[in-house]
C-alpha positions in Angstrom: -24.0 244.6 48.9 -24.1 241.0 50.0 -21.3 239.9 52.2 -22.2 236.2 52.5 -19.5 233.7 51.7 -19.7 232.5 48.1 -20.5 228.9 49.2 -23.8 230.1 50.9 -25.0 232.3 48.0 -27.8 231.0 45.9 -26.9 230.4 42.3 -30.4 230.8 41.1 -31.4 234.0 39.3 -35.1 233.4 39.7 -36.8 236.6 40.9 -33.5 238.6 40.5 -33.6 241.9 38.6 -31.3 242.0 35.6 -30.6 245.0 33.3 -29.2 244.0 29.9 -27.9 246.8 27.6 -27.9 246.1 23.8 -30.5 243.4 24.4 -32.5 243.7 21.1 -30.0 241.7 19.1 -27.0 239.4 19.1 -25.4 238.4 22.4 -27.5 240.8 24.4 -30.7 239.2 23.0 -29.4 235.7 23.9 -28.4 236.8 27.4 -31.8 238.5 28.1 -33.7 235.4 26.9 -31.6 233.1 29.0 -32.2 235.1 32.2 -35.9 235.3 31.6 -36.0 231.5 30.9 -34.3 231.1 34.3 -36.9 233.1 36.1 -35.3 236.5 36.3 -37.1 239.9 35.9 -35.2 241.4 32.9 -34.9 245.0 31.8 -34.4 244.8 28.1 -32.7 247.9 26.8 -31.5 249.1 23.4 -31.3 252.4 21.4 -34.4 252.0 19.3 -37.8 251.7 21.1 -39.2 249.6 18.2 -36.5 247.0 18.5 -36.9 246.9 22.3 -40.7 246.4 21.9 -40.2 243.7 19.3 -37.8 241.8 21.5 -39.9 242.1 24.7 -42.9 240.8 22.8 -40.9 237.8 21.5 -39.5 237.0 24.9 -42.9 237.2 26.6 -44.5 235.0 23.9 -41.8 232.4 24.3 -41.9 232.6 28.1 -45.7 232.3 28.2 -45.7 229.3 25.9 -43.1 227.6 28.1 -44.9 228.5 31.3 -41.9 230.4 32.6 -41.8 232.6 35.6 -39.5 235.3 34.3 -40.5 238.6 33.0 -39.2 241.0 30.3 -39.8 244.8 30.4 -38.3 247.2 27.8 -36.7 250.6 27.9 -35.2 252.5 25.0 -31.7 253.5 26.1 -28.7 255.3 24.5 -25.8 254.3 26.8 -23.9 257.3 25.7 -26.4 259.6 27.5 -25.7 259.8 31.2 -29.1 261.4 32.0 -30.9 258.6 30.1 -29.0 256.0 32.0 -30.0 257.5 35.3 -33.6 257.7 34.2 -33.7 254.1 33.0 -32.0 252.8 36.2 -34.6 254.7 38.3 -37.4 253.3 36.1 -36.1 249.7 36.4 -35.9 250.1 40.2 -39.4 251.5 40.4 -41.0 248.8 38.1 -38.9 245.7 38.8 -37.0 246.4 42.0 -33.3 247.1 42.7 -30.9 245.8 40.1 -29.1 242.7 41.1 -27.2 242.0 37.8 -25.9 244.4 35.1 -25.0 243.0 31.7 -23.3 245.9 30.1 -23.4 244.5 26.5 -24.2 247.6 24.4 -21.5 248.5 21.9 -20.4 252.1 21.4 -18.1 253.3 18.6 -16.2 256.4 19.6 -13.7 258.4 17.6 -11.0 258.8 20.3 -7.8 257.0 21.0 -7.4 255.6 24.5 -4.4 257.9 25.2 -6.3 261.0 23.9 -6.4 263.6 26.8 -10.1 264.2 25.8 -11.0 260.5 25.9 -13.6 260.9 28.6 -15.2 263.7 26.6 -15.5 261.4 23.6 -17.8 259.1 25.6 
């Protein structure tokens, strides 16, 4: 954890490691692309491997054409699977380094009311 005063922290994300869930479409896609454009090393995650591969290829093509310094690497990830989350986080740390930023964008539809005693079990 960084304990520097906010005024001394860099606002640059260049070289930072960012994990974005739900990054193959919509807001997650836009966020991942923006971080890469700003020079971050981005872990692009989504449920379907084919969607992740497609998005990483698109990001890398755009980045290379623009001469950007960022990087996109993909992982298929179901955020409802705790073991899969641990595996992906370990893989990201091994491949890109420790995670600096988490964008927890993936949407999950569950069939439990917030006041249901088994709410945690539904997730």
